[in-house]
CHARMM internal coordinates of N, CA and C (Angstrom, degrees):
IC EDIT
DIST 1 N 1 CA 1.4481
DIST 1 CA 1 C 1.5283
ANGL 1 N 1 CA 1 C 113.95
DIST 1 C 2 N 1.3312
ANGL 1 CA 1 C 2 N 116.42
DIHE 1 N 1 CA 1 C 2 N -28.01
DIST 2 N 2 CA 1.4597
ANGL 1 C 2 N 2 CA 119.36
DIHE 1 CA 1 C 2 N 2 CA -176.99
DIST 2 CA 2 C 1.5261
ANGL 2 N 2 CA 2 C 111.60
DIHE 1 C 2 N 2 CA 2 C -61.35
DIST 2 C 3 N 1.3369
ANGL 2 CA 2 C 3 N 116.73
DIHE 2 N 2 CA 2 C 3 N -33.75
DIST 3 N 3 CA 1.4613
ANGL 2 C 3 N 3 CA 120.27
DIHE 2 CA 2 C 3 N 3 CA 178.64
DIST 3 CA 3 C 1.5203
ANGL 3 N 3 CA 3 C 111.96
DIHE 2 C 3 N 3 CA 3 C -60.67
DIST 3 C 4 N 1.3363
ANGL 3 CA 3 C 4 N 116.67
DIHE 3 N 3 CA 3 C 4 N -40.02
DIST 4 N 4 CA 1.4686
ANGL 3 C 4 N 4 CA 120.16
DIHE 3 CA 3 C 4 N 4 CA 178.69
DIST 4 CA 4 C 1.5265
ANGL 4 N 4 CA 4 C 110.73
DIHE 3 C 4 N 4 CA 4 C -66.27
DIST 4 C 5 N 1.3198
ANGL 4 CA 4 C 5 N 116.67
DIHE 4 N 4 CA 4 C 5 N -36.50
DIST 5 N 5 CA 1.4688
ANGL 4 C 5 N 5 CA 119.93
DIHE 4 CA 4 C 5 N 5 CA 177.96
DIST 5 CA 5 C 1.5244
ANGL 5 N 5 CA 5 C 110.14
DIHE 4 C 5 N 5 CA 5 C -64.88
DIST 5 C 6 N 1.3242
ANGL 5 CA 5 C 6 N 116.50
DIHE 5 N 5 CA 5 C 6 N -42.85
DIST 6 N 6 CA 1.4667
ANGL 5 C 6 N 6 CA 120.67
DIHE 5 CA 5 C 6 N 6 CA 179.97
DIST 6 CA 6 C 1.5269
ANGL 6 N 6 CA 6 C 111.01
DIHE 5 C 6 N 6 CA 6 C -65.70
DIST 6 C 7 N 1.3484
ANGL 6 CA 6 C 7 N 116.70
DIHE 6 N 6 CA 6 C 7 N -41.46
DIST 7 N 7 CA 1.4596
ANGL 6 C 7 N 7 CA 119.57
DIHE 6 CA 6 C 7 N 7 CA 176.14
DIST 7 CA 7 C 1.5299
ANGL 7 N 7 CA 7 C 110.49
DIHE 6 C 7 N 7 CA 7 C -61.98
DIST 7 C 8 N 1.3234
ANGL 7 CA 7 C 8 N 116.76
DIHE 7 N 7 CA 7 C 8 N -41.01
DIST 8 N 8 CA 1.4589
ANGL 7 C 8 N 8 CA 120.66
DIHE 7 CA 7 C 8 N 8 CA 179.45
DIST 8 CA 8 C 1.5246
ANGL 8 N 8 CA 8 C 110.59
DIHE 7 C 8 N 8 CA 8 C -61.48
DIST 8 C 9 N 1.3136
ANGL 8 CA 8 C 9 N 116.79
DIHE 8 N 8 CA 8 C 9 N -42.86
DIST 9 N 9 CA 1.4656
ANGL 8 C 9 N 9 CA 120.60
DIHE 8 CA 8 C 9 N 9 CA 179.19
DIST 9 CA 9 C 1.5227
ANGL 9 N 9 CA 9 C 110.71
DIHE 8 C 9 N 9 CA 9 C -66.09
DIST 9 C 10 N 1.3276
ANGL 9 CA 9 C 10 N 116.41
DIHE 9 N 9 CA 9 C 10 N -39.15
DIST 10 N 10 CA 1.4599
ANGL 9 C 10 N 10 CA 120.62
DIHE 9 CA 9 C 10 N 10 CA 178.24
DIST 10 CA 10 C 1.5272
ANGL 10 N 10 CA 10 C 110.90
DIHE 9 C 10 N 10 CA 10 C -64.20
DIST 10 C 11 N 1.3341
ANGL 10 CA 10 C 11 N 116.57
DIHE 10 N 10 CA 10 C 11 N -47.80
DIST 11 N 11 CA 1.4663
ANGL 10 C 11 N 11 CA 119.97
DIHE 10 CA 10 C 11 N 11 CA 178.84
DIST 11 CA 11 C 1.5269
ANGL 11 N 11 CA 11 C 111.12
DIHE 10 C 11 N 11 CA 11 C -62.10
DIST 11 C 12 N 1.3249
ANGL 11 CA 11 C 12 N 116.78
DIHE 11 N 11 CA 11 C 12 N -36.99
DIST 12 N 12 CA 1.4597
ANGL 11 C 12 N 12 CA 120.21
DIHE 11 CA 11 C 12 N 12 CA 177.83
DIST 12 CA 12 C 1.5229
ANGL 12 N 12 CA 12 C 110.27
DIHE 11 C 12 N 12 CA 12 C -62.40
DIST 12 C 13 N 1.3284
ANGL 12 CA 12 C 13 N 117.51
DIHE 12 N 12 CA 12 C 13 N -43.88
DIST 13 N 13 CA 1.4584
ANGL 12 C 13 N 13 CA 121.90
DIHE 12 CA 12 C 13 N 13 CA 179.21
DIST 13 CA 13 C 1.5273
ANGL 13 N 13 CA 13 C 111.60
DIHE 12 C 13 N 13 CA 13 C -64.68
DIST 13 C 14 N 1.3314
ANGL 13 CA 13 C 14 N 116.30
DIHE 13 N 13 CA 13 C 14 N -29.50
DIST 14 N 14 CA 1.4641
ANGL 13 C 14 N 14 CA 121.28
DIHE 13 CA 13 C 14 N 14 CA 179.17
DIST 14 CA 14 C 1.5197
ANGL 14 N 14 CA 14 C 112.37
DIHE 13 C 14 N 14 CA 14 C -84.60
DIST 14 C 15 N 1.3374
ANGL 14 CA 14 C 15 N 117.64
DIHE 14 N 14 CA 14 C 15 N -5.74
DIST 15 N 15 CA 1.4542
ANGL 14 C 15 N 15 CA 121.24
DIHE 14 CA 14 C 15 N 15 CA -179.78
DIST 15 CA 15 C 1.5085
ANGL 15 N 15 CA 15 C 113.90
DIHE 14 C 15 N 15 CA 15 C 84.12
DIST 15 C 16 N 1.3242
ANGL 15 CA 15 C 16 N 117.54
DIHE 15 N 15 CA 15 C 16 N 12.77
DIST 16 N 16 CA 1.4732
ANGL 15 C 16 N 16 CA 122.72
DIHE 15 CA 15 C 16 N 16 CA 178.50
DIST 16 CA 16 C 1.5226
ANGL 16 N 16 CA 16 C 108.31
DIHE 15 C 16 N 16 CA 16 C -92.03
DIST 16 C 17 N 1.3158
ANGL 16 CA 16 C 17 N 116.93
DIHE 16 N 16 CA 16 C 17 N 78.31
DIST 17 N 17 CA 1.4593
ANGL 16 C 17 N 17 CA 121.41
DIHE 16 CA 16 C 17 N 17 CA -172.82
DIST 17 CA 17 C 1.5221
ANGL 17 N 17 CA 17 C 113.55
DIHE 16 C 17 N 17 CA 17 C -64.16
DIST 17 C 18 N 1.3209
ANGL 17 CA 17 C 18 N 117.03
DIHE 17 N 17 CA 17 C 18 N -39.65
DIST 18 N 18 CA 1.4645
ANGL 17 C 18 N 18 CA 119.55
DIHE 17 CA 17 C 18 N 18 CA -178.77
DIST 18 CA 18 C 1.5233
ANGL 18 N 18 CA 18 C 110.55
DIHE 17 C 18 N 18 CA 18 C -61.64
DIST 18 C 19 N 1.3151
ANGL 18 CA 18 C 19 N 117.52
DIHE 18 N 18 CA 18 C 19 N -47.06
DIST 19 N 19 CA 1.4585
ANGL 18 C 19 N 19 CA 120.94
DIHE 18 CA 18 C 19 N 19 CA -179.92
DIST 19 CA 19 C 1.5205
ANGL 19 N 19 CA 19 C 111.66
DIHE 18 C 19 N 19 CA 19 C -68.59
DIST 19 C 20 N 1.3120
ANGL 19 CA 19 C 20 N 116.67
DIHE 19 N 19 CA 19 C 20 N -32.80
DIST 20 N 20 CA 1.4593
ANGL 19 C 20 N 20 CA 120.64
DIHE 19 CA 19 C 20 N 20 CA 176.74
DIST 20 CA 20 C 1.5242
ANGL 20 N 20 CA 20 C 110.38
DIHE 19 C 20 N 20 CA 20 C -62.58
DIST 20 C 21 N 1.3273
ANGL 20 CA 20 C 21 N 116.49
DIHE 20 N 20 CA 20 C 21 N -49.96
DIST 21 N 21 CA 1.4639
ANGL 20 C 21 N 21 CA 120.27
DIHE 20 CA 20 C 21 N 21 CA 179.64
DIST 21 CA 21 C 1.5280
ANGL 21 N 21 CA 21 C 111.72
DIHE 20 C 21 N 21 CA 21 C -63.46
DIST 21 C 22 N 1.3219
ANGL 21 CA 21 C 22 N 117.20
DIHE 21 N 21 CA 21 C 22 N -39.87
DIST 22 N 22 CA 1.4628
ANGL 21 C 22 N 22 CA 120.77
DIHE 21 CA 21 C 22 N 22 CA 178.83
DIST 22 CA 22 C 1.5250
ANGL 22 N 22 CA 22 C 110.35
DIHE 21 C 22 N 22 CA 22 C -60.22
DIST 22 C 23 N 1.3212
ANGL 22 CA 22 C 23 N 117.11
DIHE 22 N 22 CA 22 C 23 N -47.54
DIST 23 N 23 CA 1.4651
ANGL 22 C 23 N 23 CA 120.21
DIHE 22 CA 22 C 23 N 23 CA -178.97
DIST 23 CA 23 C 1.5244
ANGL 23 N 23 CA 23 C 112.20
DIHE 22 C 23 N 23 CA 23 C -68.69
DIST 23 C 24 N 1.3215
ANGL 23 CA 23 C 24 N 117.69
DIHE 23 N 23 CA 23 C 24 N -35.81
DIST 24 N 24 CA 1.4645
ANGL 23 C 24 N 24 CA 119.18
DIHE 23 CA 23 C 24 N 24 CA 174.43
DIST 24 CA 24 C 1.5311
ANGL 24 N 24 CA 24 C 109.56
DIHE 23 C 24 N 24 CA 24 C -65.02
DIST 24 C 25 N 1.3245
ANGL 24 CA 24 C 25 N 117.67
DIHE 24 N 24 CA 24 C 25 N -36.19
DIST 25 N 25 CA 1.4551
ANGL 24 C 25 N 25 CA 120.99
DIHE 24 CA 24 C 25 N 25 CA 177.33
DIST 25 CA 25 C 1.5160
ANGL 25 N 25 CA 25 C 111.88
DIHE 24 C 25 N 25 CA 25 C -62.59
DIST 25 C 26 N 1.3271
ANGL 25 CA 25 C 26 N 116.60
DIHE 25 N 25 CA 25 C 26 N -44.90
DIST 26 N 26 CA 1.4583
ANGL 25 C 26 N 26 CA 120.76
DIHE 25 CA 25 C 26 N 26 CA 178.03
DIST 26 CA 26 C 1.5277
ANGL 26 N 26 CA 26 C 110.06
DIHE 25 C 26 N 26 CA 26 C -62.66
DIST 26 C 27 N 1.3266
ANGL 26 CA 26 C 27 N 115.95
DIHE 26 N 26 CA 26 C 27 N -43.06
DIST 27 N 27 CA 1.4643
ANGL 26 C 27 N 27 CA 121.38
DIHE 26 CA 26 C 27 N 27 CA 177.97
DIST 27 CA 27 C 1.5311
ANGL 27 N 27 CA 27 C 110.86
DIHE 26 C 27 N 27 CA 27 C -56.10
DIST 27 C 28 N 1.3244
ANGL 27 CA 27 C 28 N 116.23
DIHE 27 N 27 CA 27 C 28 N -49.52
DIST 28 N 28 CA 1.4698
ANGL 27 C 28 N 28 CA 119.99
DIHE 27 CA 27 C 28 N 28 CA -178.93
DIST 28 CA 28 C 1.5313
ANGL 28 N 28 CA 28 C 111.45
DIHE 27 C 28 N 28 CA 28 C -67.34
DIST 28 C 29 N 1.3287
ANGL 28 CA 28 C 29 N 116.40
DIHE 28 N 28 CA 28 C 29 N -37.54
DIST 29 N 29 CA 1.4634
ANGL 28 C 29 N 29 CA 119.04
DIHE 28 CA 28 C 29 N 29 CA 179.27
DIST 29 CA 29 C 1.5275
ANGL 29 N 29 CA 29 C 110.97
DIHE 28 C 29 N 29 CA 29 C -62.93
DIST 29 C 30 N 1.3138
ANGL 29 CA 29 C 30 N 117.06
DIHE 29 N 29 CA 29 C 30 N -42.80
DIST 30 N 30 CA 1.4654
ANGL 29 C 30 N 30 CA 120.55
DIHE 29 CA 29 C 30 N 30 CA 179.40
DIST 30 CA 30 C 1.5240
ANGL 30 N 30 CA 30 C 112.25
DIHE 29 C 30 N 30 CA 30 C -65.71
DIST 30 C 31 N 1.3148
ANGL 30 CA 30 C 31 N 116.43
DIHE 30 N 30 CA 30 C 31 N -28.03
DIST 31 N 31 CA 1.4656
ANGL 30 C 31 N 31 CA 120.76
DIHE 30 CA 30 C 31 N 31 CA 177.64
DIST 31 CA 31 C 1.5345
ANGL 31 N 31 CA 31 C 111.39
DIHE 30 C 31 N 31 CA 31 C -88.22
DIST 31 C 32 N 1.3387
ANGL 31 CA 31 C 32 N 115.49
DIHE 31 N 31 CA 31 C 32 N 4.32
DIST 32 N 32 CA 1.4626
ANGL 31 C 32 N 32 CA 123.44
DIHE 31 CA 31 C 32 N 32 CA -179.02
DIST 32 CA 32 C 1.5271
ANGL 32 N 32 CA 32 C 112.60
DIHE 31 C 32 N 32 CA 32 C 60.13
DIST 32 C 33 N 1.3138
ANGL 32 CA 32 C 33 N 115.22
DIHE 32 N 32 CA 32 C 33 N 32.55
DIST 33 N 33 CA 1.4683
ANGL 32 C 33 N 33 CA 122.56
DIHE 32 CA 32 C 33 N 33 CA 171.88
DIST 33 CA 33 C 1.5273
ANGL 33 N 33 CA 33 C 106.04
DIHE 32 C 33 N 33 CA 33 C -97.43
DIST 33 C 34 N 1.3301
ANGL 33 CA 33 C 34 N 114.47
DIHE 33 N 33 CA 33 C 34 N 73.64
DIST 34 N 34 CA 1.4611
ANGL 33 C 34 N 34 CA 121.13
DIHE 33 CA 33 C 34 N 34 CA -167.02
DIST 34 CA 34 C 1.5223
ANGL 34 N 34 CA 34 C 113.95
DIHE 33 C 34 N 34 CA 34 C -65.25
DIST 34 C 35 N 1.3212
ANGL 34 CA 34 C 35 N 118.82
DIHE 34 N 34 CA 34 C 35 N -39.05
DIST 35 N 35 CA 1.4629
ANGL 34 C 35 N 35 CA 120.30
DIHE 34 CA 34 C 35 N 35 CA 179.54
DIST 35 CA 35 C 1.5268
ANGL 35 N 35 CA 35 C 110.75
DIHE 34 C 35 N 35 CA 35 C -63.85
DIST 35 C 36 N 1.3257
ANGL 35 CA 35 C 36 N 116.52
DIHE 35 N 35 CA 35 C 36 N -41.31
DIST 36 N 36 CA 1.4619
ANGL 35 C 36 N 36 CA 120.23
DIHE 35 CA 35 C 36 N 36 CA 177.84
DIST 36 CA 36 C 1.5327
ANGL 36 N 36 CA 36 C 110.74
DIHE 35 C 36 N 36 CA 36 C -65.82
DIST 36 C 37 N 1.3343
ANGL 36 CA 36 C 37 N 116.24
DIHE 36 N 36 CA 36 C 37 N -38.70
DIST 37 N 37 CA 1.4663
ANGL 36 C 37 N 37 CA 120.17
DIHE 36 CA 36 C 37 N 37 CA 178.92
DIST 37 CA 37 C 1.5294
ANGL 37 N 37 CA 37 C 110.57
DIHE 36 C 37 N 37 CA 37 C -62.81
DIST 37 C 38 N 1.3243
ANGL 37 CA 37 C 38 N 116.64
DIHE 37 N 37 CA 37 C 38 N -45.10
DIST 38 N 38 CA 1.4649
ANGL 37 C 38 N 38 CA 120.44
DIHE 37 CA 37 C 38 N 38 CA 179.25
DIST 38 CA 38 C 1.5253
ANGL 38 N 38 CA 38 C 110.65
DIHE 37 C 38 N 38 CA 38 C -61.36
DIST 38 C 39 N 1.3150
ANGL 38 CA 38 C 39 N 117.10
DIHE 38 N 38 CA 38 C 39 N -42.52
DIST 39 N 39 CA 1.4644
ANGL 38 C 39 N 39 CA 120.81
DIHE 38 CA 38 C 39 N 39 CA 178.30
DIST 39 CA 39 C 1.5245
ANGL 39 N 39 CA 39 C 111.37
DIHE 38 C 39 N 39 CA 39 C -61.72
DIST 39 C 40 N 1.3207
ANGL 39 CA 39 C 40 N 117.04
DIHE 39 N 39 CA 39 C 40 N -42.85
DIST 40 N 40 CA 1.4691
ANGL 39 C 40 N 40 CA 120.34
DIHE 39 CA 39 C 40 N 40 CA 179.66
DIST 40 CA 40 C 1.5288
ANGL 40 N 40 CA 40 C 111.52
DIHE 39 C 40 N 40 CA 40 C -66.60
DIST 40 C 41 N 1.3304
ANGL 40 CA 40 C 41 N 116.60
DIHE 40 N 40 CA 40 C 41 N -42.57
DIST 41 N 41 CA 1.4656
ANGL 40 C 41 N 41 CA 119.32
DIHE 40 CA 40 C 41 N 41 CA 178.69
DIST 41 CA 41 C 1.5306
ANGL 41 N 41 CA 41 C 110.92
DIHE 40 C 41 N 41 CA 41 C -63.21
DIST 41 C 42 N 1.3146
ANGL 41 CA 41 C 42 N 117.01
DIHE 41 N 41 CA 41 C 42 N -41.15
DIST 42 N 42 CA 1.4674
ANGL 41 C 42 N 42 CA 119.81
DIHE 41 CA 41 C 42 N 42 CA 177.84
DIST 42 CA 42 C 1.5224
ANGL 42 N 42 CA 42 C 111.08
DIHE 41 C 42 N 42 CA 42 C -65.19
DIST 42 C 43 N 1.3231
ANGL 42 CA 42 C 43 N 116.95
DIHE 42 N 42 CA 42 C 43 N -36.65
DIST 43 N 43 CA 1.4623
ANGL 42 C 43 N 43 CA 120.02
DIHE 42 CA 42 C 43 N 43 CA 176.60
DIST 43 CA 43 C 1.5314
ANGL 43 N 43 CA 43 C 110.28
DIHE 42 C 43 N 43 CA 43 C -65.31
DIST 43 C 44 N 1.3243
ANGL 43 CA 43 C 44 N 116.85
DIHE 43 N 43 CA 43 C 44 N -38.55
DIST 44 N 44 CA 1.4667
ANGL 43 C 44 N 44 CA 120.32
DIHE 43 CA 43 C 44 N 44 CA 177.89
DIST 44 CA 44 C 1.5218
ANGL 44 N 44 CA 44 C 110.74
DIHE 43 C 44 N 44 CA 44 C -62.63
DIST 44 C 45 N 1.3326
ANGL 44 CA 44 C 45 N 116.33
DIHE 44 N 44 CA 44 C 45 N -37.69
DIST 45 N 45 CA 1.4677
ANGL 44 C 45 N 45 CA 119.78
DIHE 44 CA 44 C 45 N 45 CA 179.65
DIST 45 CA 45 C 1.5191
ANGL 45 N 45 CA 45 C 112.39
DIHE 44 C 45 N 45 CA 45 C -67.73
DIST 45 C 46 N 1.3120
ANGL 45 CA 45 C 46 N 117.56
DIHE 45 N 45 CA 45 C 46 N -21.76
DIST 46 N 46 CA 1.4714
ANGL 45 C 46 N 46 CA 120.15
DIHE 45 CA 45 C 46 N 46 CA 177.24
DIST 46 CA 46 C 1.5310
ANGL 46 N 46 CA 46 C 110.92
DIHE 45 C 46 N 46 CA 46 C -66.53
DIST 46 C 47 N 1.3224
ANGL 46 CA 46 C 47 N 116.86
DIHE 46 N 46 CA 46 C 47 N -26.50
DIST 47 N 47 CA 1.4626
ANGL 46 C 47 N 47 CA 121.54
DIHE 46 CA 46 C 47 N 47 CA -179.51
DIST 47 CA 47 C 1.5208
ANGL 47 N 47 CA 47 C 112.88
DIHE 46 C 47 N 47 CA 47 C -92.17
DIST 47 C 48 N 1.3314
ANGL 47 CA 47 C 48 N 116.45
DIHE 47 N 47 CA 47 C 48 N -29.18
DIST 48 N 48 CA 1.4667
ANGL 47 C 48 N 48 CA 120.82
DIHE 47 CA 47 C 48 N 48 CA -179.50
DIST 48 CA 48 C 1.5243
ANGL 48 N 48 CA 48 C 107.62
DIHE 47 C 48 N 48 CA 48 C -147.10
DIST 48 C 49 N 1.3186
ANGL 48 CA 48 C 49 N 115.34
DIHE 48 N 48 CA 48 C 49 N 90.72
DIST 49 N 49 CA 1.4620
ANGL 48 C 49 N 49 CA 122.45
DIHE 48 CA 48 C 49 N 49 CA -171.04
DIST 49 CA 49 C 1.5265
ANGL 49 N 49 CA 49 C 114.39
DIHE 48 C 49 N 49 CA 49 C -65.46
DIST 49 C 50 N 1.3178
ANGL 49 CA 49 C 50 N 118.13
DIHE 49 N 49 CA 49 C 50 N -21.96
DIST 50 N 50 CA 1.4627
ANGL 49 C 50 N 50 CA 120.88
DIHE 49 CA 49 C 50 N 50 CA -175.88
DIST 50 CA 50 C 1.5307
ANGL 50 N 50 CA 50 C 113.08
DIHE 49 C 50 N 50 CA 50 C -107.36
DIST 50 C 51 N 1.3291
ANGL 50 CA 50 C 51 N 117.49
DIHE 50 N 50 CA 50 C 51 N 22.19
DIST 51 N 51 CA 1.4585
ANGL 50 C 51 N 51 CA 121.28
DIHE 50 CA 50 C 51 N 51 CA -179.87
DIST 51 CA 51 C 1.5233
ANGL 51 N 51 CA 51 C 110.03
DIHE 50 C 51 N 51 CA 51 C -73.60
DIST 51 C 52 N 1.3106
ANGL 51 CA 51 C 52 N 115.91
DIHE 51 N 51 CA 51 C 52 N 108.08
DIST 52 N 52 CA 1.4615
ANGL 51 C 52 N 52 CA 122.29
DIHE 51 CA 51 C 52 N 52 CA -174.42
DIST 52 CA 52 C 1.5229
ANGL 52 N 52 CA 52 C 111.17
DIHE 51 C 52 N 52 CA 52 C -62.35
DIST 52 C 53 N 1.3174
ANGL 52 CA 52 C 53 N 117.84
DIHE 52 N 52 CA 52 C 53 N -40.27
DIST 53 N 53 CA 1.4665
ANGL 52 C 53 N 53 CA 120.18
DIHE 52 CA 52 C 53 N 53 CA -178.34
DIST 53 CA 53 C 1.5283
ANGL 53 N 53 CA 53 C 111.58
DIHE 52 C 53 N 53 CA 53 C -61.49
DIST 53 C 54 N 1.3242
ANGL 53 CA 53 C 54 N 116.66
DIHE 53 N 53 CA 53 C 54 N -44.49
DIST 54 N 54 CA 1.4582
ANGL 53 C 54 N 54 CA 120.50
DIHE 53 CA 53 C 54 N 54 CA -179.28
DIST 54 CA 54 C 1.5197
ANGL 54 N 54 CA 54 C 110.79
DIHE 53 C 54 N 54 CA 54 C -66.74
DIST 54 C 55 N 1.3114
ANGL 54 CA 54 C 55 N 116.97
DIHE 54 N 54 CA 54 C 55 N -43.32
DIST 55 N 55 CA 1.4629
ANGL 54 C 55 N 55 CA 121.38
DIHE 54 CA 54 C 55 N 55 CA 179.38
DIST 55 CA 55 C 1.5316
ANGL 55 N 55 CA 55 C 109.99
DIHE 54 C 55 N 55 CA 55 C -61.88
DIST 55 C 56 N 1.3251
ANGL 55 CA 55 C 56 N 116.72
DIHE 55 N 55 CA 55 C 56 N -43.57
DIST 56 N 56 CA 1.4598
ANGL 55 C 56 N 56 CA 121.13
DIHE 55 CA 55 C 56 N 56 CA 179.20
DIST 56 CA 56 C 1.5304
ANGL 56 N 56 CA 56 C 110.65
DIHE 55 C 56 N 56 CA 56 C -63.29
DIST 56 C 57 N 1.3147
ANGL 56 CA 56 C 57 N 117.72
DIHE 56 N 56 CA 56 C 57 N -42.38
DIST 57 N 57 CA 1.4656
ANGL 56 C 57 N 57 CA 121.17
DIHE 56 CA 56 C 57 N 57 CA 179.57
DIST 57 CA 57 C 1.5339
ANGL 57 N 57 CA 57 C 110.68
DIHE 56 C 57 N 57 CA 57 C -63.23
DIST 57 C 58 N 1.3189
ANGL 57 CA 57 C 58 N 116.75
DIHE 57 N 57 CA 57 C 58 N -40.99
DIST 58 N 58 CA 1.4644
ANGL 57 C 58 N 58 CA 119.98
DIHE 57 CA 57 C 58 N 58 CA 178.03
DIST 58 CA 58 C 1.5267
ANGL 58 N 58 CA 58 C 111.29
DIHE 57 C 58 N 58 CA 58 C -63.45
DIST 58 C 59 N 1.3098
ANGL 58 CA 58 C 59 N 116.70
DIHE 58 N 58 CA 58 C 59 N -45.18
DIST 59 N 59 CA 1.4620
ANGL 58 C 59 N 59 CA 120.33
DIHE 58 CA 58 C 59 N 59 CA -179.83
DIST 59 CA 59 C 1.5306
ANGL 59 N 59 CA 59 C 110.92
DIHE 58 C 59 N 59 CA 59 C -61.80
DIST 59 C 60 N 1.3187
ANGL 59 CA 59 C 60 N 116.59
DIHE 59 N 59 CA 59 C 60 N -46.22
DIST 60 N 60 CA 1.4649
ANGL 59 C 60 N 60 CA 120.17
DIHE 59 CA 59 C 60 N 60 CA -179.41
DIST 60 CA 60 C 1.5207
ANGL 60 N 60 CA 60 C 111.92
DIHE 59 C 60 N 60 CA 60 C -65.73
DIST 60 C 61 N 1.3266
ANGL 60 CA 60 C 61 N 117.30
DIHE 60 N 60 CA 60 C 61 N -37.63
DIST 61 N 61 CA 1.4557
ANGL 60 C 61 N 61 CA 120.38
DIHE 60 CA 60 C 61 N 61 CA 179.07
DIST 61 CA 61 C 1.5285
ANGL 61 N 61 CA 61 C 110.77
DIHE 60 C 61 N 61 CA 61 C -65.80
DIST 61 C 62 N 1.3239
ANGL 61 CA 61 C 62 N 116.17
DIHE 61 N 61 CA 61 C 62 N -42.22
DIST 62 N 62 CA 1.4712
ANGL 61 C 62 N 62 CA 118.89
DIHE 61 CA 61 C 62 N 62 CA 177.66
DIST 62 CA 62 C 1.5267
ANGL 62 N 62 CA 62 C 111.41
DIHE 61 C 62 N 62 CA 62 C -64.92
DIST 62 C 63 N 1.3361
ANGL 62 CA 62 C 63 N 117.16
DIHE 62 N 62 CA 62 C 63 N -36.41
DIST 63 N 63 CA 1.4677
ANGL 62 C 63 N 63 CA 119.48
DIHE 62 CA 62 C 63 N 63 CA 175.36
DIST 63 CA 63 C 1.5227
ANGL 63 N 63 CA 63 C 110.45
DIHE 62 C 63 N 63 CA 63 C -62.78
DIST 63 C 64 N 1.3225
ANGL 63 CA 63 C 64 N 116.17
DIHE 63 N 63 CA 63 C 64 N -44.93
DIST 64 N 64 CA 1.4590
ANGL 63 C 64 N 64 CA 121.32
DIHE 63 CA 63 C 64 N 64 CA 179.50
DIST 64 CA 64 C 1.5289
ANGL 64 N 64 CA 64 C 111.52
DIHE 63 C 64 N 64 CA 64 C -60.10
DIST 64 C 65 N 1.3237
ANGL 64 CA 64 C 65 N 116.11
DIHE 64 N 64 CA 64 C 65 N -33.35
DIST 65 N 65 CA 1.4626
ANGL 64 C 65 N 65 CA 121.37
DIHE 64 CA 64 C 65 N 65 CA -179.96
DIST 65 CA 65 C 1.5306
ANGL 65 N 65 CA 65 C 112.15
DIHE 64 C 65 N 65 CA 65 C -85.22
DIST 65 C 66 N 1.3290
ANGL 65 CA 65 C 66 N 115.51
DIHE 65 N 65 CA 65 C 66 N 6.36
DIST 66 N 66 CA 1.4697
ANGL 65 C 66 N 66 CA 121.40
DIHE 65 CA 65 C 66 N 66 CA 179.22
DIST 66 CA 66 C 1.5320
ANGL 66 N 66 CA 66 C 111.61
DIHE 65 C 66 N 66 CA 66 C 62.62
DIST 66 C 67 N 1.3296
ANGL 66 CA 66 C 67 N 114.92
DIHE 66 N 66 CA 66 C 67 N 44.43
DIST 67 N 67 CA 1.4618
ANGL 66 C 67 N 67 CA 122.29
DIHE 66 CA 66 C 67 N 67 CA 177.90
DIST 67 CA 67 C 1.5330
ANGL 67 N 67 CA 67 C 108.73
DIHE 66 C 67 N 67 CA 67 C -123.72
DIST 67 C 68 N 1.3353
ANGL 67 CA 67 C 68 N 117.24
DIHE 67 N 67 CA 67 C 68 N 70.08
DIST 68 N 68 CA 1.4644
ANGL 67 C 68 N 68 CA 119.88
DIHE 67 CA 67 C 68 N 68 CA -173.93
DIST 68 CA 68 C 1.5260
ANGL 68 N 68 CA 68 C 113.99
DIHE 67 C 68 N 68 CA 68 C -63.49
DIST 68 C 69 N 1.3319
ANGL 68 CA 68 C 69 N 117.11
DIHE 68 N 68 CA 68 C 69 N -28.90
DIST 69 N 69 CA 1.4694
ANGL 68 C 69 N 69 CA 118.59
DIHE 68 CA 68 C 69 N 69 CA -179.36
DIST 69 CA 69 C 1.5296
ANGL 69 N 69 CA 69 C 111.36
DIHE 68 C 69 N 69 CA 69 C -67.42
DIST 69 C 70 N 1.3239
ANGL 69 CA 69 C 70 N 117.09
DIHE 69 N 69 CA 69 C 70 N -34.63
DIST 70 N 70 CA 1.4640
ANGL 69 C 70 N 70 CA 120.32
DIHE 69 CA 69 C 70 N 70 CA 176.61
DIST 70 CA 70 C 1.5287
ANGL 70 N 70 CA 70 C 110.47
DIHE 69 C 70 N 70 CA 70 C -75.73
DIST 70 C 71 N 1.3182
ANGL 70 CA 70 C 71 N 116.15
DIHE 70 N 70 CA 70 C 71 N -39.31
DIST 71 N 71 CA 1.4744
ANGL 70 C 71 N 71 CA 120.24
DIHE 70 CA 70 C 71 N 71 CA 178.04
DIST 71 CA 71 C 1.5248
ANGL 71 N 71 CA 71 C 110.42
DIHE 70 C 71 N 71 CA 71 C -59.69
DIST 71 C 72 N 1.3286
ANGL 71 CA 71 C 72 N 116.51
DIHE 71 N 71 CA 71 C 72 N -40.91
DIST 72 N 72 CA 1.4650
ANGL 71 C 72 N 72 CA 120.67
DIHE 71 CA 71 C 72 N 72 CA -179.10
DIST 72 CA 72 C 1.5249
ANGL 72 N 72 CA 72 C 111.51
DIHE 71 C 72 N 72 CA 72 C -61.13
DIST 72 C 73 N 1.3294
ANGL 72 CA 72 C 73 N 117.36
DIHE 72 N 72 CA 72 C 73 N -33.74
DIST 73 N 73 CA 1.4619
ANGL 72 C 73 N 73 CA 120.61
DIHE 72 CA 72 C 73 N 73 CA 178.28
DIST 73 CA 73 C 1.5285
ANGL 73 N 73 CA 73 C 111.61
DIHE 72 C 73 N 73 CA 73 C -59.68
DIST 73 C 74 N 1.3198
ANGL 73 CA 73 C 74 N 115.95
DIHE 73 N 73 CA 73 C 74 N -35.21
DIST 74 N 74 CA 1.4740
ANGL 73 C 74 N 74 CA 119.50
DIHE 73 CA 73 C 74 N 74 CA -177.78
DIST 74 CA 74 C 1.5110
ANGL 74 N 74 CA 74 C 113.16
DIHE 73 C 74 N 74 CA 74 C -86.48
DIST 74 C 75 N 1.3497
ANGL 74 CA 74 C 75 N 116.48
DIHE 74 N 74 CA 74 C 75 N -24.56
DIST 75 N 75 CA 1.4643
ANGL 74 C 75 N 75 CA 119.33
DIHE 74 CA 74 C 75 N 75 CA 175.69
DIST 75 CA 75 C 1.5090
ANGL 75 N 75 CA 75 C 108.60
DIHE 74 C 75 N 75 CA 75 C -76.89
END
COOR INIT
IC SEED 1 N 1 CA 1 C
IC BUILD
């Protein structure tokens, strides 16, 4: 997970906010900090609303959390 955090910090320094939030989301998801991961993924979508990878990660995370109604929104 540390690699994703470092990539997120690097992208943040480069001004690539969408990629920064995406990598922070992956970092938090791997650490099972699910609320933080969801927040980061949603922040990433604010920069690129049609990013399939982020949308897929959100849907799968909500399924894992047993929240099918939220997962359906992303599918």
